[in-house]
C-alpha positions as a printed Julia matrix, in Angstrom:
313×3 Matrix{Float64}:
  97.34  116.15   86.8
  94.47  114.6    88.73
  95.1   111.24   87.07
  98.79  111.49   87.9
  98.04  112.3    91.55
  95.51  109.48   91.75
  98.01  107.01   90.29
 100.78  108.24   92.61
  98.55  107.97   95.67
  97.43  104.47   94.66
 101.04  103.39   94.15
 102.03  104.84   97.53
  99.21  103.02   99.32
 100.13   99.74   97.6
 103.77  100.13   98.6
 102.9   100.9   102.24
 100.46   97.99  102.46
 102.96   95.7   100.72
 105.76   96.61  103.13
 103.58   96.17  106.23
 102.11   92.94  104.87
 105.57   91.6   104.05
 106.89   92.52  107.49
 103.97   90.75  109.22
 104.39   87.69  107.01
 108.15   87.51  107.59
 107.81   87.79  111.37
 105.06   85.18  111.57
 106.85   82.84  109.18
 110.06   82.97  111.21
 108.25   82.28  114.49
 106.23   79.39  113.06
 109.38   77.89  111.51
 111.05   78.03  114.92
 108.29   75.8   116.26
 109.21   73.19  113.62
 105.64   72.59  112.5
 104.82   70.08  109.8
 102.24   70.82  107.11
  98.77   69.42  107.72
  95.95   69.41  105.11
  93.56   70.91  107.68
  95.64   74.1   107.55
  94.22   74.74  104.08
  90.69   74.46  105.45
  91.53   76.93  108.22
  92.97   79.35  105.65
  89.84   79.08  103.48
  87.55   79.75  106.46
  89.58   82.81  107.44
  89.35   84.11  103.88
  85.61   83.42  103.45
  84.75   85.61  106.43
  85.76   88.69  104.41
  83.34   88.38  101.44
  80.54   87.39  103.84
  81.0    90.59  105.86
  81.31   92.45  102.55
  77.91   91.2   101.44
  76.4    92.34  104.73
  78.0    95.77  104.37
  76.64   96.05  100.82
  73.2    95.13  102.15
  73.37   98.01  104.61
  74.32  100.45  101.84
  71.39   99.29   99.71
  68.95   99.56  102.61
  70.01  103.08  103.6
  70.21  104.25   99.97
  66.67  103.0    99.39
  67.55  100.95   96.3
  69.98   98.34   95.02
  72.94  100.62   94.33
  75.65   98.02   94.93
  75.64   94.47   93.65
  77.1    91.32   95.16
  80.36   91.32   93.21
  80.93   95.03   93.68
  80.32   94.8    97.43
  82.84   91.95   97.72
  85.44   93.83   95.66
  85.13   97.1    97.58
  85.1    95.39  100.95
  88.06   93.17  100.04
  90.1    96.22   99.07
  89.21   97.93  102.34
  90.09   94.77  104.25
  93.57   94.65  102.7
  94.1    98.28  103.72
  93.83   97.2   107.38
  97.62   97.0   107.41
  97.63  100.79  107.52
  97.11  101.63  111.24
  93.97  103.46  112.31
  91.63  101.98  109.65
  92.05  105.23  107.73
  92.78  103.4   104.49
  89.73  101.17  104.84
  87.44  104.11  105.53
  88.78  106.36  102.76
  88.56  103.55  100.21
  84.84  103.05  100.82
  84.06  106.77  100.91
  85.97  107.29   97.64
  84.07  104.4    96.07
  80.78  105.97   97.17
  81.75  109.23   95.49
  82.41  107.43   92.2
  79.06  105.67   92.45
  77.15  108.83   93.3
  76.26  107.45   96.74
  76.13  109.83   99.69
  79.44  109.92  101.54
  77.44  110.18  104.74
  75.64  106.9   104.07
  78.92  105.13  103.29
  80.55  106.54  106.43
  77.62  105.5   108.6
  77.65  101.96  107.19
  81.37  101.78  107.96
  80.62  102.66  111.59
  77.76  100.15  111.72
  79.96   97.43  110.24
  82.64   97.85  112.89
  80.08   98.15  115.69
  78.35   94.93  114.61
  81.63   93.03  114.21
  82.87   94.04  117.65
  79.58   93.25  119.38
  79.21   89.94  117.52
  82.66   88.92  118.72
  82.57   90.34  122.25
  79.2    89.66  123.84
  78.8    85.94  123.03
  82.52   85.27  123.55
  82.68   86.76  127.05
  79.58   84.77  128.06
  80.97   81.52  126.63
  84.41   81.97  128.2
  82.95   82.95  131.58
  80.77   79.82  131.47
  83.54   77.48  130.27
  86.54   78.82  132.21
  84.88   80.53  135.15
  84.01   84.17  135.75
  87.17   84.68  137.81
  89.5    84.07  134.87
  87.73   86.69  132.77
  87.45   89.31  135.52
  90.98   88.75  136.84
  92.41   89.37  133.37
  90.17   92.27  132.42
  93.26   94.27  131.45
  93.85   91.98  128.48
  90.31   92.32  127.15
  89.65   95.85  128.38
  89.16   97.29  124.88
  86.29   95.01  123.78
  84.71   95.01  127.24
  84.72   98.81  127.53
  83.4    99.09  123.97
  80.23   97.08  124.59
  78.19   99.78  126.36
  78.89  102.71  123.99
  78.53  100.45  120.95
  75.13   99.26  122.14
  74.1   102.9   122.52
  75.37  103.82  119.06
  73.51  100.9   117.51
  70.22  102.55  118.51
  68.85  104.55  115.57
  67.61  107.59  117.45
  70.58  107.85  119.8
  73.04  107.48  116.93
  71.21  110.19  114.99
  71.18  112.59  117.94
  74.91  112.09  118.43
  75.86  112.75  114.8
  73.26  115.31  113.73
  74.81  118.33  115.56
  78.28  117.5   114.25
  77.0   117.02  110.71
  75.03  120.25  110.86
  78.1   122.19  111.95
  80.45  120.63  109.41
  78.19  120.2   106.37
  75.8   123.09  107.14
  72.76  120.88  106.58
  70.51  118.49  108.47
  71.25  114.8   108.72
  68.16  112.74  107.76
  67.15  110.07  110.24
  66.52  107.82  107.22
  70.3   107.49  106.94
  70.21  105.22  110.01
  69.02  101.63  110.37
  65.7   100.94  112.04
  65.64   98.83  115.19
  64.5    95.62  113.4
  67.14   96.13  110.7
  69.79   96.81  113.34
  68.93   93.59  115.15
  68.9    91.64  111.89
  72.29   92.88  110.72
  73.74   92.4   114.2
  72.68   88.76  114.16
  73.97   88.29  110.61
  77.42   89.69  111.47
  77.88   86.77  113.86
  78.37   84.55  110.77
  81.76   85.94  109.65
  82.94   85.86  113.27
  81.88   82.2   113.54
  83.81   81.42  110.35
  86.91   82.88  111.99
  86.26   80.94  115.18
  85.8    77.62  113.36
  88.89   78.37  111.3
  90.91   78.73  114.49
  89.56   75.48  115.96
  90.57   73.66  112.77
  93.99   75.33  112.89
  94.56   74.53  116.57
  93.7    70.88  115.93
  96.81   70.6   113.74
  99.14   71.45  116.64
  97.35   70.11  119.75
  94.9    67.45  120.85
  91.61   68.4   122.53
  88.09   67.1   122.86
  84.76   68.45  121.56
  84.19   70.29  124.85
  86.98   72.69  123.85
  85.57   73.63  120.44
  83.22   76.38  121.62
  85.65   78.05  124.08
  88.48   77.98  121.52
  86.26   79.6   118.88
  85.05   82.17  121.42
  88.64   83.01  122.42
  89.58   83.69  118.79
  86.46   85.77  118.21
  87.2    87.87  121.29
  90.81   88.24  120.16
  89.57   89.51  116.79
  87.5    92.2   118.5
  90.49   93.26  120.59
  92.64   93.47  117.45
  89.98   95.48  115.59
  89.78   98.01  118.4
  93.56   98.39  118.57
  93.32  100.89  115.72
  96.91  102.12  115.93
  98.37   98.62  115.52
  98.56   97.28  111.92
  95.98   94.48  111.71
  95.99   94.15  115.51
  99.45   92.56  115.52
 100.31   91.15  118.93
  96.98   92.09  120.5
  95.08   89.1   119.17
  97.85   86.69  120.13
  97.86   87.88  123.76
  94.11   87.24  124.13
  94.32   83.89  122.32
  97.1    82.56  124.53
  95.38   83.68  127.73
  92.05   81.96  127.05
  93.19   78.9   125.08
  96.04   77.83  127.4
  93.65   75.82  129.66
  92.84   73.62  126.65
  96.04   73.7   124.58
  98.68   74.33  127.22
 100.78   77.48  127.14
 103.15   76.17  124.46
 100.3    74.85  122.31
  98.38   78.11  122.69
 101.39   80.17  121.58
 102.03   77.95  118.57
  98.33   77.92  117.61
  98.13   81.72  117.85
 101.22   82.15  115.64
  99.98   79.6   113.12
  96.54   81.24  113.01
  98.21   84.62  112.39
 100.29   83.11  109.59
  97.31   81.41  107.94
  95.13   84.52  108.28
  97.93   86.51  106.63
  98.05   84.04  103.75
  94.25   84.25  103.65
  94.65   87.92  102.78
  96.25   86.76   99.53
  93.0    84.91   98.81
  91.09   88.09   99.69
  93.26   89.95   97.19
  92.15   87.32   94.68
  88.52   88.18   95.44
  89.3    91.83   94.76
  91.08   91.24   91.43
  88.34   88.83   90.35
  85.51   91.29   90.92
  87.29   94.65   90.55
  85.87   95.12   87.04
  82.51   95.75   88.74
  83.88   98.87   90.48
  83.4   102.09   88.47
  86.59  104.04   87.86
  85.24  107.42   86.84
  83.42  109.83   89.15
  79.72  110.31   88.51
  77.86  113.58   88.81
């Protein structure tokens, strides 16, 4: 019965993700077709960069699990496979699917659910901060502080998230926030060793800038296929896409941040691409990033044999 339920639940999740993925792909495809875009070889490079950001962040997440577990409990291939599966479940609003997938994997590997849950929080905190803080500084410098402050409503989610996320990233503060809740729910103490030290926190925070930069460079390459701009626009365009990614990540009730990212992209890239060019670039980037998820699925099926299927004691 348990195997039947597990199979049924897996099938249901795949159907839901497939429907939401198909809907997003169909909508983006129709809008890009309406713009009458011609294929450009650089689009493939943009797609590859969007896809590569996922295994890179997966490796960093696996590194956090190993550090908090005190040993090498997850290998490179397994980390990529688990993270790729969780990434594909982003089409289910609320990130519930992504979270449950990693916690369930931890149970099969005999890894503390608490450690897996905490690394999931860290991962999202680091990704948001890596995309928000440098992007806001770059855009304020390149476009002027007034443009950022006058349109704070568009970027309110990432901007409001900075302060509490910085607080949570502190080991002792994070522990004090979670320990009472854990004690009440699990009826036991939460070890402070389950949290990253300050040097480790700073190291992982810096490392999580890499997947965000891959996304930013991927967007610059993509935008270059639909508009002409000089080298002075490269950094602001990448920053705009990184900030848009943070806004989409924080819009937890929207599947994969649909619509949220595009609004931020158009606002901050219009000075360089024009309004029409910014809209087309945002739609094309969404389409390519959606196709990139097919590549991510390839990562998962390539390395899924490294994921244990049976629960361990």
